[in-house]
C-alpha positions in Angstrom: -41.3 -24.4 -98.3 -39.2 -23.8 -95.2 -37.7 -27.3 -95.4 -37.0 -27.0 -99.1 -35.0 -23.8 -98.5 -33.0 -25.6 -95.8 -32.3 -28.7 -97.9 -31.3 -26.7 -100.9 -29.0 -24.5 -98.8 -27.5 -27.7 -97.3 -26.8 -29.1 -100.8 -25.2 -25.8 -101.9 -22.9 -25.7 -98.9 -21.9 -29.3 -99.3 -21.2 -29.0 -103.0 -19.3 -25.8 -102.6 -16.9 -27.2 -99.9 -16.7 -30.5 -101.7 -15.7 -28.8 -104.9 -12.9 -27.0 -103.1 -11.6 -30.2 -101.6 -11.7 -31.9 -105.0 -9.8 -29.0 -106.5 -7.2 -29.3 -103.9 -6.9 -33.1 -104.6 -6.7 -32.6 -108.3 -4.0 -29.9 -108.1 -1.9 -32.2 -106.0 -0.9 -29.4 -103.6 -2.0 -28.1 -100.2 -0.3 -24.8 -100.8 -2.2 -22.0 -99.1 -4.5 -24.5 -97.2 -4.2 -24.7 -93.5 -5.1 -28.0 -91.8 -6.5 -25.7 -89.0 -9.2 -24.6 -91.4 -10.5 -28.2 -91.4 -10.0 -28.7 -87.7 -12.0 -25.5 -86.9 -14.6 -26.4 -89.4 -15.0 -29.9 -88.0 -15.2 -28.6 -84.4 -17.8 -26.1 -85.4 -19.8 -28.5 -87.4 -19.7 -31.1 -84.6 -20.9 -28.5 -82.1 -23.7 -27.4 -84.5 -24.7 -31.1 -85.1 -25.0 -31.6 -81.3 -27.0 -28.4 -81.0 -29.2 -29.3 -83.9 -29.9 -32.7 -82.3 -30.8 -31.1 -79.0 -33.3 -28.7 -80.7 -34.2 -31.5 -83.2 -33.7 -29.9 -86.6 -33.1 -32.7 -89.1 -31.8 -30.4 -91.9 -29.1 -29.1 -89.6 -28.3 -32.4 -88.1 -27.7 -33.9 -91.6 -25.9 -30.9 -92.9 -23.5 -30.6 -90.0 -22.8 -34.4 -89.8 -22.0 -34.3 -93.5 -19.8 -31.3 -93.1 -17.8 -33.1 -90.3 -17.2 -35.9 -92.8 -16.4 -33.4 -95.5 -13.9 -31.8 -93.1 -12.3 -35.1 -92.3 -11.8 -35.8 -96.0 -10.3 -32.3 -96.5 -8.1 -32.7 -93.5 -6.6 -36.1 -94.5 -6.1 -34.9 -98.1 -4.2 -31.9 -96.7 -2.1 -34.1 -94.5 -1.3 -36.4 -97.4 -0.4 -33.6 -99.7 1.7 -31.8 -97.2 3.6 -35.1 -96.5 4.0 -35.7 -100.2 5.2 -32.2 -100.8 7.6 -32.5 -97.9 9.1 -35.8 -99.2 9.3 -34.4 -102.8 11.1 -31.3 -101.5 13.6 -33.4 -99.6 14.3 -35.7 -102.6 15.0 -32.7 -104.9 17.4 -31.0 -102.3 
């Protein structure tokens, strides 16, 4: 039962953050989203992944590795949208 709670919680976390990143992509704007959010999240997730590996907790290893990847996607989407917003603002000036 303990493992089930861990895996379900992992799925909920992943789906919640993924949904927010998808919403950002669909809206086509990075307004109000700091790339530092993703940098901090990736750094924390990477640290937790290493820690989880050292104490050998497969649920947390998987969850944190996936969250690093999720953070990378969010980071690059934010960079892309900020660049796109910047070039759009320059062309309308």
